[in-house]
ROSEBA-238838 format. One record per atom (N, C-alpha, C, O, CB): residue number from 0; x, y, z. Coordinates in Angstrom, 3 decimals, m for minus. Glycine has a CB too. Layout:
<recs>
+-----+----------+----------+----------+
|   n |       c1 |       c2 |       c3 |
+-----+----------+----------+----------+
| NUM |        X |        Y |        Z |
...
+-----+----------+----------+----------+
</recs>
This chain:
<recs>
+-----+----------+----------+----------+
|   n |       c1 |       c2 |       c3 |
+-----+----------+----------+----------+
|   0 |   56.134 |  203.351 | m210.653 |
|   0 |   55.438 |  203.127 | m209.413 |
|   0 |   55.621 |  201.685 | m208.943 |
|   0 |   55.821 |  201.434 | m207.755 |
|   0 |   53.962 |  203.455 | m209.572 |
|   1 |   55.554 |  200.769 | m209.853 |
|   1 |   55.718 |  199.373 | m209.506 |
|   1 |   57.152 |  199.118 | m209.019 |
|   1 |   57.349 |  198.296 | m208.124 |
|   1 |   55.380 |  198.474 | m210.716 |
|   2 |   58.119 |  199.776 | m209.563 |
|   2 |   59.513 |  199.625 | m209.152 |
|   2 |   59.684 |  200.109 | m207.715 |
|   2 |   60.403 |  199.488 | m206.932 |
|   2 |   60.456 |  200.403 | m210.104 |
|   3 |   59.037 |  201.199 | m207.371 |
|   3 |   59.117 |  201.731 | m206.012 |
|   3 |   58.481 |  200.774 | m205.030 |
|   3 |   58.990 |  200.616 | m203.920 |
|   3 |   58.444 |  203.100 | m205.924 |
|   4 |   57.389 |  200.132 | m205.393 |
|   4 |   56.712 |  199.170 | m204.521 |
|   4 |   57.603 |  197.951 | m204.334 |
|   4 |   57.736 |  197.449 | m203.218 |
|   4 |   55.330 |  198.756 | m205.107 |
|   5 |   58.221 |  197.464 | m205.423 |
|   5 |   59.101 |  196.299 | m205.320 |
|   5 |   60.323 |  196.623 | m204.461 |
|   5 |   60.777 |  195.808 | m203.658 |
|   5 |   59.542 |  195.831 | m206.722 |
|   6 |   60.835 |  197.822 | m204.654 |
|   6 |   61.992 |  198.249 | m203.862 |
|   6 |   61.624 |  198.358 | m202.384 |
|   6 |   62.405 |  197.956 | m201.522 |
|   6 |   62.532 |  199.599 | m204.377 |
|   7 |   60.462 |  198.888 | m202.090 |
|   7 |   59.994 |  198.998 | m200.710 |
|   7 |   59.790 |  197.609 | m200.112 |
|   7 |   60.096 |  197.381 | m198.941 |
|   7 |   58.683 |  199.813 | m200.641 |
|   8 |   59.274 |  196.683 | m200.916 |
|   8 |   59.065 |  195.316 | m200.437 |
|   8 |   60.402 |  194.650 | m200.122 |
|   8 |   60.528 |  193.972 | m199.103 |
|   8 |   58.288 |  194.486 | m201.481 |
|   9 |   61.411 |  194.838 | m200.993 |
|   9 |   62.736 |  194.279 | m200.739 |
|   9 |   63.371 |  194.893 | m199.489 |
|   9 |   64.003 |  194.204 | m198.689 |
|   9 |   63.645 |  194.501 | m201.952 |
|  10 |   63.184 |  196.198 | m199.347 |
|  10 |   63.721 |  196.885 | m198.163 |
|  10 |   63.053 |  196.350 | m196.898 |
|  10 |   63.716 |  196.129 | m195.884 |
|  10 |   63.511 |  198.422 | m198.274 |
|  11 |   61.738 |  196.143 | m196.963 |
|  11 |   60.991 |  195.605 | m195.821 |
|  11 |   61.458 |  194.186 | m195.507 |
|  11 |   61.619 |  193.818 | m194.343 |
|  11 |   59.468 |  195.619 | m196.106 |
|  12 |   61.673 |  193.396 | m196.554 |
|  12 |   62.141 |  192.017 | m196.370 |
|  12 |   63.539 |  192.009 | m195.742 |
|  12 |   63.813 |  191.193 | m194.861 |
|  12 |   62.155 |  191.259 | m197.726 |
|  13 |   64.412 |  192.898 | m196.181 |
|  13 |   65.762 |  192.998 | m195.620 |
|  13 |   65.705 |  193.386 | m194.143 |
|  13 |   66.434 |  192.838 | m193.317 |
|  13 |   66.601 |  194.026 | m196.408 |
|  14 |   64.842 |  194.323 | m193.829 |
|  14 |   64.692 |  194.749 | m192.429 |
|  14 |   64.146 |  193.617 | m191.570 |
|  14 |   64.582 |  193.437 | m190.433 |
|  14 |   63.766 |  195.972 | m192.331 |
|  15 |   63.187 |  192.846 | m192.109 |
|  15 |   62.619 |  191.718 | m191.348 |
|  15 |   63.697 |  190.660 | m191.086 |
|  15 |   63.743 |  190.076 | m190.003 |
|  15 |   61.417 |  191.085 | m192.117 |
|  16 |   64.566 |  190.414 | m192.080 |
|  16 |   65.655 |  189.453 | m191.885 |
|  16 |   66.616 |  189.936 | m190.817 |
|  16 |   67.077 |  189.146 | m189.993 |
|  16 |   66.407 |  189.214 | m193.195 |
|  17 |   66.923 |  191.229 | m190.822 |
|  17 |   67.809 |  191.782 | m189.805 |
|  17 |   67.196 |  191.647 | m188.416 |
|  17 |   67.889 |  191.304 | m187.458 |
|  17 |   68.116 |  193.249 | m190.106 |
|  18 |   65.897 |  191.916 | m188.306 |
|  18 |   65.196 |  191.791 | m187.019 |
|  18 |   65.232 |  190.340 | m186.556 |
|  18 |   65.465 |  190.076 | m185.377 |
|  18 |   63.724 |  192.288 | m187.132 |
|  19 |   65.005 |  189.391 | m187.472 |
|  19 |   65.047 |  187.977 | m187.109 |
|  19 |   66.450 |  187.577 | m186.644 |
|  19 |   66.589 |  186.814 | m185.687 |
|  19 |   64.611 |  187.103 | m188.301 |
|  20 |   67.477 |  188.078 | m187.303 |
|  20 |   68.849 |  187.767 | m186.906 |
|  20 |   69.160 |  188.339 | m185.527 |
|  20 |   69.808 |  187.682 | m184.713 |
|  20 |   69.843 |  188.311 | m187.940 |
|  21 |   68.702 |  189.554 | m185.265 |
|  21 |   68.927 |  190.174 | m183.952 |
|  21 |   68.220 |  189.374 | m182.869 |
|  21 |   68.795 |  189.122 | m181.810 |
|  21 |   68.433 |  191.640 | m183.943 |
|  22 |   66.976 |  188.973 | m183.125 |
|  22 |   66.228 |  188.180 | m182.135 |
|  22 |   66.898 |  186.825 | m181.907 |
|  22 |   66.979 |  186.361 | m180.769 |
|  22 |   64.764 |  187.977 | m182.597 |
|  23 |   67.375 |  186.192 | m182.968 |
|  23 |   68.070 |  184.906 | m182.840 |
|  23 |   69.345 |  185.081 | m182.029 |
|  23 |   69.680 |  184.236 | m181.200 |
|  23 |   68.397 |  184.313 | m184.231 |
|  24 |   70.054 |  186.176 | m182.269 |
|  24 |   71.271 |  186.457 | m181.510 |
|  24 |   70.967 |  186.680 | m180.036 |
|  24 |   71.714 |  186.226 | m179.170 |
|  24 |   71.985 |  187.676 | m182.085 |
|  25 |   69.874 |  187.377 | m179.749 |
|  25 |   69.485 |  187.619 | m178.354 |
|  25 |   69.078 |  186.339 | m177.642 |
|  25 |   69.275 |  186.209 | m176.434 |
|  25 |   68.344 |  188.619 | m178.294 |
|  26 |   68.509 |  185.391 | m178.384 |
|  26 |   68.053 |  184.138 | m177.773 |
|  26 |   69.195 |  183.177 | m177.460 |
|  26 |   69.068 |  182.331 | m176.574 |
|  26 |   67.063 |  183.456 | m178.685 |
|  27 |   70.292 |  183.299 | m178.169 |
|  27 |   71.404 |  182.367 | m177.927 |
|  27 |   72.032 |  182.671 | m176.573 |
|  27 |   72.310 |  183.827 | m176.256 |
|  27 |   72.476 |  182.463 | m179.059 |
|  28 |   72.253 |  181.622 | m175.772 |
|  28 |   72.837 |  181.845 | m174.453 |
|  28 |   74.300 |  182.259 | m174.561 |
|  28 |   75.057 |  181.742 | m175.383 |
|  28 |   72.711 |  180.586 | m173.597 |
|  29 |   74.661 |  183.180 | m173.731 |
|  29 |   76.055 |  183.621 | m173.703 |
|  29 |   76.718 |  183.069 | m172.453 |
|  29 |   76.080 |  182.933 | m171.409 |
|  29 |   76.158 |  185.174 | m173.745 |
|  30 |   77.961 |  182.762 | m172.561 |
|  30 |   78.706 |  182.213 | m171.432 |
|  30 |   79.106 |  183.357 | m170.504 |
|  30 |   79.853 |  184.255 | m170.891 |
|  30 |   79.963 |  181.423 | m171.917 |
|  31 |   78.601 |  183.309 | m169.280 |
|  31 |   78.942 |  184.333 | m168.292 |
|  31 |   79.988 |  183.829 | m167.306 |
|  31 |   80.402 |  184.564 | m166.410 |
|  31 |   77.691 |  184.781 | m167.539 |
|  32 |   80.417 |  182.578 | m167.468 |
|  32 |   81.410 |  182.014 | m166.558 |
|  32 |   82.772 |  182.641 | m166.843 |
|  32 |   83.177 |  182.816 | m167.992 |
|  32 |   81.476 |  180.466 | m166.697 |
|  33 |   83.446 |  182.963 | m165.775 |
|  33 |   84.777 |  183.541 | m165.912 |
|  33 |   85.818 |  182.481 | m165.583 |
|  33 |   85.607 |  181.633 | m164.716 |
|  33 |   84.944 |  184.780 | m164.996 |
|  34 |   86.925 |  182.539 | m166.274 |
|  34 |   88.010 |  181.601 | m166.022 |
|  34 |   88.728 |  182.017 | m164.735 |
|  34 |   89.108 |  183.175 | m164.559 |
|  34 |   89.003 |  181.552 | m167.231 |
|  35 |   88.902 |  181.043 | m163.846 |
|  35 |   89.584 |  181.305 | m162.584 |
|  35 |   90.836 |  180.450 | m162.523 |
|  35 |   90.777 |  179.229 | m162.667 |
|  35 |   88.656 |  181.019 | m161.369 |
|  36 |   91.957 |  181.096 | m162.311 |
|  36 |   93.222 |  180.390 | m162.168 |
|  36 |   93.410 |  180.067 | m160.689 |
|  36 |   93.647 |  180.958 | m159.873 |
|  36 |   94.421 |  181.237 | m162.727 |
|  37 |   93.300 |  178.781 | m160.355 |
|  37 |   93.378 |  178.362 | m158.960 |
|  37 |   94.785 |  178.451 | m158.388 |
|  37 |   94.969 |  178.334 | m157.176 |
|  37 |   92.873 |  176.957 | m158.825 |
|  38 |   95.778 |  178.656 | m159.244 |
|  38 |   97.151 |  178.717 | m158.751 |
|  38 |   97.637 |  180.143 | m158.537 |
|  38 |   98.770 |  180.343 | m158.097 |
|  38 |   98.068 |  178.013 | m159.710 |
|  39 |   96.811 |  181.132 | m158.837 |
|  39 |   97.244 |  182.526 | m158.645 |
|  39 |   96.624 |  183.098 | m157.375 |
|  39 |   95.559 |  182.663 | m156.935 |
|  39 |   96.857 |  183.398 | m159.870 |
|  40 |   97.302 |  184.069 | m156.802 |
|  40 |   96.783 |  184.735 | m155.598 |
|  40 |   95.913 |  185.912 | m156.001 |
|  40 |   95.856 |  186.282 | m157.173 |
|  40 |   97.940 |  185.209 | m154.678 |
|  41 |   95.247 |  186.490 | m155.036 |
|  41 |   94.352 |  187.607 | m155.316 |
|  41 |   95.122 |  188.865 | m155.699 |
|  41 |   94.595 |  189.725 | m156.405 |
|  41 |   93.472 |  187.888 | m154.110 |
|  42 |   96.352 |  188.977 | m155.245 |
|  42 |   97.191 |  190.095 | m155.639 |
|  42 |   97.026 |  191.338 | m154.790 |
|  42 |   97.316 |  192.443 | m155.249 |
|  42 |   96.918 |  190.434 | m157.036 |
|  43 |   96.564 |  191.174 | m153.554 |
|  43 |   96.408 |  192.327 | m152.668 |
|  43 |   97.720 |  192.722 | m151.995 |
|  43 |   97.813 |  193.805 | m151.417 |
|  43 |   95.362 |  192.030 | m151.611 |
|  44 |   98.722 |  191.870 | m152.062 |
|  44 |  100.029 |  192.194 | m151.512 |
|  44 |  100.220 |  191.780 | m150.064 |
|  44 |  101.201 |  192.181 | m149.437 |
|  44 |  100.263 |  193.644 | m151.632 |
|  45 |   99.309 |  190.988 | m149.516 |
|  45 |   99.476 |  190.523 | m148.142 |
|  45 |  100.518 |  189.421 | m148.085 |
|  45 |  100.683 |  188.663 | m149.041 |
|  45 |   98.140 |  190.026 | m147.566 |
|  46 |  101.218 |  189.332 | m146.965 |
|  46 |  102.232 |  188.294 | m146.815 |
|  46 |  101.597 |  186.910 | m146.705 |
|  46 |  102.204 |  185.905 | m147.075 |
|  46 |  103.097 |  188.573 | m145.587 |
|  47 |  100.383 |  186.874 | m146.198 |
|  47 |   99.731 |  185.585 | m145.968 |
|  47 |   98.861 |  185.155 | m147.145 |
|  47 |   98.087 |  184.206 | m147.018 |
|  47 |   98.889 |  185.649 | m144.710 |
|  48 |   98.969 |  185.829 | m148.281 |
|  48 |   98.177 |  185.450 | m149.448 |
|  48 |   98.588 |  184.080 | m149.951 |
|  48 |   99.769 |  183.734 | m149.968 |
|  48 |   98.324 |  186.486 | m150.561 |
|  49 |   97.593 |  183.308 | m150.359 |
|  49 |   97.892 |  182.024 | m150.971 |
|  49 |   96.819 |  181.713 | m152.004 |
|  49 |   95.697 |  182.213 | m151.927 |
|  49 |   97.980 |  180.899 | m149.903 |
|  50 |   97.176 |  180.901 | m152.948 |
|  50 |   96.235 |  180.536 | m153.999 |
|  50 |   95.259 |  179.497 | m153.456 |
|  50 |   95.472 |  178.909 | m152.396 |
|  50 |   96.979 |  179.996 | m155.252 |
|  51 |   94.197 |  179.291 | m154.205 |
|  51 |   93.188 |  178.301 | m153.793 |
|  51 |   93.807 |  176.910 | m153.808 |
|  51 |   93.501 |  176.085 | m152.947 |
|  51 |   91.938 |  178.351 | m154.726 |
|  52 |   94.665 |  176.647 | m154.769 |
|  52 |   95.322 |  175.338 | m154.829 |
|  52 |   96.190 |  175.111 | m153.597 |
|  52 |   96.181 |  174.023 | m153.022 |
|  52 |   96.173 |  175.220 | m156.105 |
|  53 |   96.938 |  176.133 | m153.189 |
|  53 |   97.783 |  176.012 | m151.986 |
|  53 |   96.910 |  175.857 | m150.742 |
|  53 |   97.235 |  175.084 | m149.840 |
|  53 |   98.713 |  177.254 | m151.838 |
|  54 |   95.808 |  176.592 | m150.700 |
|  54 |   94.893 |  176.486 | m149.565 |
|  54 |   94.327 |  175.075 | m149.457 |
|  54 |   94.265 |  174.508 | m148.366 |
|  54 |   93.752 |  177.505 | m149.696 |
|  55 |   93.920 |  174.515 | m150.578 |
|  55 |   93.395 |  173.141 | m150.574 |
|  55 |   94.463 |  172.147 | m150.121 |
|  55 |   94.170 |  171.201 | m149.389 |
|  55 |   92.881 |  172.758 | m151.976 |
|  56 |   95.697 |  172.368 | m150.558 |
|  56 |   96.796 |  171.483 | m150.169 |
|  56 |   97.038 |  171.564 | m148.666 |
|  56 |   97.221 |  170.545 | m148.000 |
|  56 |   98.083 |  171.845 | m150.938 |
|  57 |   97.036 |  172.782 | m148.142 |
|  57 |   97.254 |  172.945 | m146.695 |
|  57 |   96.107 |  172.328 | m145.892 |
|  57 |   96.341 |  171.713 | m144.852 |
|  57 |   97.402 |  174.439 | m146.337 |
|  58 |   94.886 |  172.488 | m146.360 |
|  58 |   93.739 |  171.884 | m145.676 |
|  58 |   93.884 |  170.369 | m145.668 |
|  58 |   93.613 |  169.726 | m144.654 |
|  58 |   92.408 |  172.297 | m146.354 |
|  59 |   94.308 |  169.795 | m146.783 |
|  59 |   94.506 |  168.341 | m146.847 |
|  59 |   95.583 |  167.896 | m145.862 |
|  59 |   95.433 |  166.868 | m145.201 |
|  59 |   94.889 |  167.909 | m148.278 |
|  60 |   96.667 |  168.663 | m145.762 |
|  60 |   97.731 |  168.315 | m144.811 |
|  60 |   97.246 |  168.407 | m143.369 |
|  60 |   97.577 |  167.560 | m142.539 |
|  60 |   98.941 |  169.230 | m145.010 |
|  61 |   96.462 |  169.437 | m143.076 |
|  61 |   95.930 |  169.599 | m141.722 |
|  61 |   94.982 |  168.454 | m141.382 |
|  61 |   95.028 |  167.913 | m140.278 |
|  61 |   95.204 |  170.954 | m141.581 |
|  62 |   94.120 |  168.083 | m142.335 |
|  62 |   93.199 |  166.965 | m142.098 |
|  62 |   93.960 |  165.668 | m141.871 |
|  62 |   93.589 |  164.864 | m141.015 |
|  62 |   92.233 |  166.804 | m143.279 |
|  63 |   95.024 |  165.468 | m142.639 |
|  63 |   95.843 |  164.273 | m142.479 |
|  63 |   96.498 |  164.254 | m141.095 |
|  63 |   96.539 |  163.213 | m140.439 |
|  63 |   96.917 |  164.204 | m143.584 |
|  64 |   97.006 |  165.402 | m140.657 |
|  64 |   97.633 |  165.516 | m139.335 |
|  64 |   96.608 |  165.249 | m138.233 |
|  64 |   96.897 |  164.534 | m137.273 |
|  64 |   98.263 |  166.917 | m139.150 |
|  65 |   95.421 |  165.820 | m138.370 |
|  65 |   94.362 |  165.598 | m137.378 |
|  65 |   93.971 |  164.127 | m137.331 |
|  65 |   93.749 |  163.573 | m136.255 |
|  65 |   93.128 |  166.463 | m137.698 |
|  66 |   93.886 |  163.500 | m138.493 |
|  66 |   93.547 |  162.081 | m138.551 |
|  66 |   94.608 |  161.243 | m137.853 |
|  66 |   94.288 |  160.312 | m137.114 |
|  66 |   93.386 |  161.626 | m140.005 |
|  67 |   95.881 |  161.579 | m138.091 |
|  67 |   96.976 |  160.855 | m137.452 |
|  67 |   96.929 |  161.028 | m135.937 |
|  67 |   97.106 |  160.067 | m135.188 |
|  67 |   98.328 |  161.335 | m137.999 |
|  68 |   96.688 |  162.264 | m135.490 |
|  68 |   96.595 |  162.521 | m134.052 |
|  68 |   95.419 |  161.771 | m133.431 |
|  68 |   95.526 |  161.246 | m132.323 |
|  68 |   96.456 |  164.026 | m133.788 |
|  69 |   94.304 |  161.723 | m134.144 |
|  69 |   93.131 |  161.013 | m133.645 |
|  69 |   93.424 |  159.521 | m133.506 |
|  69 |   93.052 |  158.903 | m132.508 |
|  69 |   91.930 |  161.235 | m134.577 |
|  70 |   94.086 |  158.947 | m134.499 |
|  70 |   94.450 |  157.533 | m134.422 |
|  70 |   95.419 |  157.283 | m133.266 |
|  70 |   95.324 |  156.267 | m132.578 |
|  70 |   95.075 |  157.066 | m135.748 |
|  71 |   96.347 |  158.215 | m133.058 |
|  71 |   97.298 |  158.087 | m131.957 |
|  71 |   96.564 |  158.132 | m130.613 |
|  71 |   96.866 |  157.351 | m129.711 |
|  71 |   98.363 |  159.206 | m132.028 |
|  72 |   95.605 |  159.044 | m130.487 |
|  72 |   94.819 |  159.127 | m129.249 |
|  72 |   94.025 |  157.854 | m129.025 |
|  72 |   93.943 |  157.351 | m127.904 |
|  72 |   93.873 |  160.333 | m129.289 |
|  73 |   93.442 |  157.337 | m130.096 |
|  73 |   92.681 |  156.089 | m129.975 |
|  73 |   93.586 |  154.954 | m129.503 |
|  73 |   93.192 |  154.150 | m128.659 |
|  73 |   92.022 |  155.721 | m131.324 |
|  74 |   94.798 |  154.892 | m130.050 |
|  74 |   95.748 |  153.865 | m129.635 |
|  74 |   96.128 |  154.026 | m128.168 |
|  74 |   96.208 |  153.040 | m127.435 |
|  74 |   96.998 |  153.914 | m130.509 |
|  75 |   96.364 |  155.265 | m127.736 |
|  75 |   96.703 |  155.523 | m126.334 |
|  75 |   95.551 |  155.127 | m125.412 |
|  75 |   95.768 |  154.509 | m124.369 |
|  75 |   97.056 |  157.007 | m126.130 |
|  76 |   94.345 |  155.481 | m125.795 |
|  76 |   93.172 |  155.148 | m124.975 |
|  76 |   93.013 |  153.637 | m124.888 |
|  76 |   92.732 |  153.101 | m123.816 |
|  76 |   91.887 |  155.792 | m125.559 |
|  77 |   93.190 |  152.953 | m126.003 |
|  77 |   93.066 |  151.495 | m126.006 |
|  77 |   94.143 |  150.856 | m125.133 |
|  77 |   93.860 |  149.926 | m124.378 |
|  77 |   93.157 |  150.950 | m127.442 |
|  78 |   95.377 |  151.353 | m125.232 |
|  78 |   96.466 |  150.813 | m124.410 |
|  78 |   96.185 |  151.066 | m122.929 |
|  78 |   96.427 |  150.198 | m122.091 |
|  78 |   97.823 |  151.442 | m124.815 |
|  79 |   95.680 |  152.244 | m122.613 |
|  79 |   95.340 |  152.563 | m121.222 |
|  79 |   94.214 |  151.668 | m120.722 |
|  79 |   94.229 |  151.224 | m119.574 |
|  79 |   94.937 |  154.040 | m121.088 |
|  80 |   93.256 |  151.410 | m121.572 |
|  80 |   92.129 |  150.544 | m121.208 |
|  80 |   92.604 |  149.114 | m120.936 |
|  80 |   92.175 |  148.479 | m119.973 |
|  80 |   91.066 |  150.546 | m122.328 |
|  81 |   93.494 |  148.618 | m121.797 |
|  81 |   94.035 |  147.266 | m121.615 |
|  81 |   94.843 |  147.204 | m120.326 |
|  81 |   94.731 |  146.239 | m119.570 |
|  81 |   94.914 |  146.853 | m122.826 |
|  82 |   95.658 |  148.230 | m120.069 |
|  82 |   96.468 |  148.276 | m118.860 |
|  82 |   95.580 |  148.300 | m117.613 |
|  82 |   95.857 |  147.606 | m116.634 |
|  82 |   97.392 |  149.504 | m118.883 |
|  83 |   94.517 |  149.097 | m117.654 |
|  83 |   93.604 |  149.196 | m116.515 |
|  83 |   92.909 |  147.849 | m116.278 |
|  83 |   92.751 |  147.411 | m115.139 |
|  83 |   92.554 |  150.315 | m116.752 |
|  84 |   92.500 |  147.209 | m117.365 |
|  84 |   91.834 |  145.915 | m117.239 |
|  84 |   92.788 |  144.878 | m116.635 |
|  84 |   92.385 |  144.070 | m115.798 |
|  84 |   91.318 |  145.437 | m118.615 |
|  85 |   94.051 |  144.907 | m117.067 |
|  85 |   95.050 |  143.980 | m116.538 |
|  85 |   95.273 |  144.223 | m115.047 |
|  85 |   95.386 |  143.274 | m114.272 |
|  85 |   96.376 |  144.121 | m117.305 |
|  86 |   95.337 |  145.510 | m114.641 |
|  86 |   95.521 |  145.846 | m113.234 |
|  86 |   94.333 |  145.347 | m112.397 |
|  86 |   94.523 |  144.813 | m111.305 |
|  86 |   95.695 |  147.370 | m113.065 |
|  87 |   93.127 |  145.520 | m112.907 |
|  87 |   91.927 |  145.051 | m112.188 |
|  87 |   91.971 |  143.529 | m112.044 |
|  87 |   91.676 |  142.994 | m110.975 |
|  87 |   90.623 |  145.487 | m112.933 |
|  88 |   92.340 |  142.838 | m113.121 |
|  88 |   92.429 |  141.374 | m113.058 |
|  88 |   93.474 |  140.930 | m112.036 |
|  88 |   93.251 |  139.965 | m111.306 |
|  88 |   92.769 |  140.796 | m114.443 |
|  89 |   94.621 |  141.630 | m111.976 |
|  89 |   95.661 |  141.293 | m110.998 |
|  89 |   95.153 |  141.515 | m109.578 |
|  89 |   95.413 |  140.701 | m108.692 |
|  89 |   96.930 |  142.131 | m111.244 |
|  90 |   94.430 |  142.612 | m109.356 |
|  90 |   93.885 |  142.875 | m108.015 |
|  90 |   92.849 |  141.820 | m107.635 |
|  90 |   92.810 |  141.362 | m106.492 |
|  90 |   93.253 |  144.283 | m107.954 |
|  91 |   92.009 |  141.437 | m108.600 |
|  91 |   91.019 |  140.395 | m108.315 |
|  91 |   91.707 |  139.073 | m107.983 |
|  91 |   91.282 |  138.342 | m107.089 |
|  91 |   90.067 |  140.211 | m109.514 |
|  92 |   92.787 |  138.780 | m108.726 |
|  92 |   93.554 |  137.571 | m108.443 |
|  92 |   94.163 |  137.624 | m107.044 |
|  92 |   94.137 |  136.634 | m106.312 |
|  92 |   94.654 |  137.379 | m109.490 |
|  93 |   94.712 |  138.785 | m106.677 |
|  93 |   95.312 |  138.945 | m105.348 |
|  93 |   94.251 |  138.795 | m104.272 |
|  93 |   94.484 |  138.140 | m103.256 |
|  93 |   96.010 |  140.316 | m105.223 |
|  94 |   93.102 |  139.389 | m104.484 |
|  94 |   92.003 |  139.277 | m103.500 |
|  94 |   91.569 |  137.821 | m103.382 |
|  94 |   91.384 |  137.310 | m102.278 |
|  94 |   90.788 |  140.173 | m103.908 |
|  95 |   91.407 |  137.158 | m104.522 |
|  95 |   91.008 |  135.749 | m104.504 |
|  95 |   92.067 |  134.895 | m103.789 |
|  95 |   91.726 |  134.011 | m103.004 |
|  95 |   90.786 |  135.232 | m105.948 |
|  96 |   93.326 |  135.158 | m104.057 |
|  96 |   94.405 |  134.416 | m103.398 |
|  96 |   94.383 |  134.672 | m101.888 |
|  96 |   94.483 |  133.741 | m101.089 |
|  96 |   95.782 |  134.814 | m103.991 |
|  97 |   94.249 |  135.948 | m101.511 |
|  97 |   94.204 |  136.275 | m100.075 |
|  97 |   93.018 |  135.606 |  m99.397 |
|  97 |   93.151 |  135.117 |  m98.275 |
|  97 |   94.130 |  137.797 |  m99.871 |
|  98 |   91.876 |  135.575 | m100.043 |
|  98 |   90.700 |  134.915 |  m99.456 |
|  98 |   90.947 |  133.422 |  m99.269 |
|  98 |   90.573 |  132.846 |  m98.247 |
|  98 |   89.459 |  135.134 | m100.343 |
|  99 |   91.576 |  132.803 | m100.257 |
|  99 |   91.837 |  131.361 | m100.130 |
|  99 |   92.855 |  131.099 |  m99.019 |
|  99 |   92.738 |  130.122 |  m98.281 |
|  99 |   92.348 |  130.778 | m101.474 |
| 100 |   93.860 |  131.984 |  m98.907 |
| 100 |   94.845 |  131.825 |  m97.830 |
| 100 |   94.158 |  131.994 |  m96.474 |
| 100 |   94.398 |  131.212 |  m95.554 |
| 100 |   96.008 |  132.852 |  m97.985 |
| 101 |   93.311 |  133.008 |  m96.351 |
| 101 |   92.606 |  133.253 |  m95.079 |
| 101 |   91.678 |  132.095 |  m94.759 |
| 101 |   91.594 |  131.666 |  m93.609 |
| 101 |   91.802 |  134.575 |  m95.138 |
| 102 |   90.973 |  131.581 |  m95.776 |
| 102 |   90.067 |  130.456 |  m95.506 |
| 102 |   90.849 |  129.204 |  m95.112 |
| 102 |   90.377 |  128.422 |  m94.286 |
| 102 |   89.190 |  130.162 |  m96.740 |
| 103 |   92.042 |  128.999 |  m95.690 |
| 103 |   92.875 |  127.856 |  m95.308 |
| 103 |   93.389 |  128.025 |  m93.877 |
| 103 |   93.441 |  127.060 |  m93.115 |
| 103 |   94.059 |  127.696 |  m96.290 |
| 104 |   93.767 |  129.246 |  m93.518 |
| 104 |   94.271 |  129.498 |  m92.159 |
| 104 |   93.148 |  129.310 |  m91.125 |
| 104 |   93.371 |  128.750 |  m90.052 |
| 104 |   94.864 |  130.935 |  m92.055 |
| 105 |   91.975 |  129.771 |  m91.454 |
| 105 |   90.863 |  129.585 |  m90.523 |
| 105 |   90.490 |  128.117 |  m90.416 |
| 105 |   90.091 |  127.649 |  m89.350 |
| 105 |   89.648 |  130.407 |  m90.963 |
| 106 |   90.617 |  127.392 |  m91.511 |
| 106 |   90.305 |  125.958 |  m91.493 |
| 106 |   91.342 |  125.218 |  m90.656 |
| 106 |   90.984 |  124.283 |  m89.941 |
| 106 |   90.259 |  125.381 |  m92.937 |
| 107 |   92.624 |  125.609 |  m90.721 |
| 107 |   93.665 |  124.976 |  m89.936 |
| 107 |   93.517 |  125.309 |  m88.472 |
| 107 |   93.730 |  124.458 |  m87.609 |
| 107 |   95.028 |  125.393 |  m90.428 |
| 108 |   93.141 |  126.583 |  m88.180 |
| 108 |   93.015 |  126.951 |  m86.787 |
| 108 |   91.765 |  126.330 |  m86.161 |
| 108 |   91.762 |  126.103 |  m84.951 |
| 108 |   92.981 |  128.465 |  m86.646 |
| 109 |   90.722 |  126.048 |  m86.906 |
| 109 |   89.511 |  125.443 |  m86.378 |
| 109 |   89.603 |  123.933 |  m86.436 |
| 109 |   88.843 |  123.234 |  m85.764 |
| 109 |   88.289 |  125.927 |  m87.146 |
| 110 |   90.441 |  123.474 |  m87.157 |
| 110 |   90.456 |  122.052 |  m87.398 |
| 110 |   91.490 |  121.295 |  m86.749 |
| 110 |   91.559 |  120.077 |  m86.914 |
| 110 |   90.549 |  121.804 |  m88.736 |
+-----+----------+----------+----------+
</recs>
């Protein structure tokens, strides 16, 4: 009878250890992240398919092109602004010169 009790106790202890191991296994975090190859395409067979790496490269090229165009526009606007300012200054100079000529002519005719 005592042997049966000891055997039952050992069996119970073994089962408790198994339960503890199962619970410990359940508590450990598992990695759910999947590996993604950024250089491969989705594989749907479309002609326009591209990998994420190629897409990022094309976006960078487009941004660079847009930046270059923006700088070019800024340069054109600045050159146009300088040209317009120069034209206004020339017209003001011409007006000032004409006024001085007219005032000299009126002074000669009155004097």
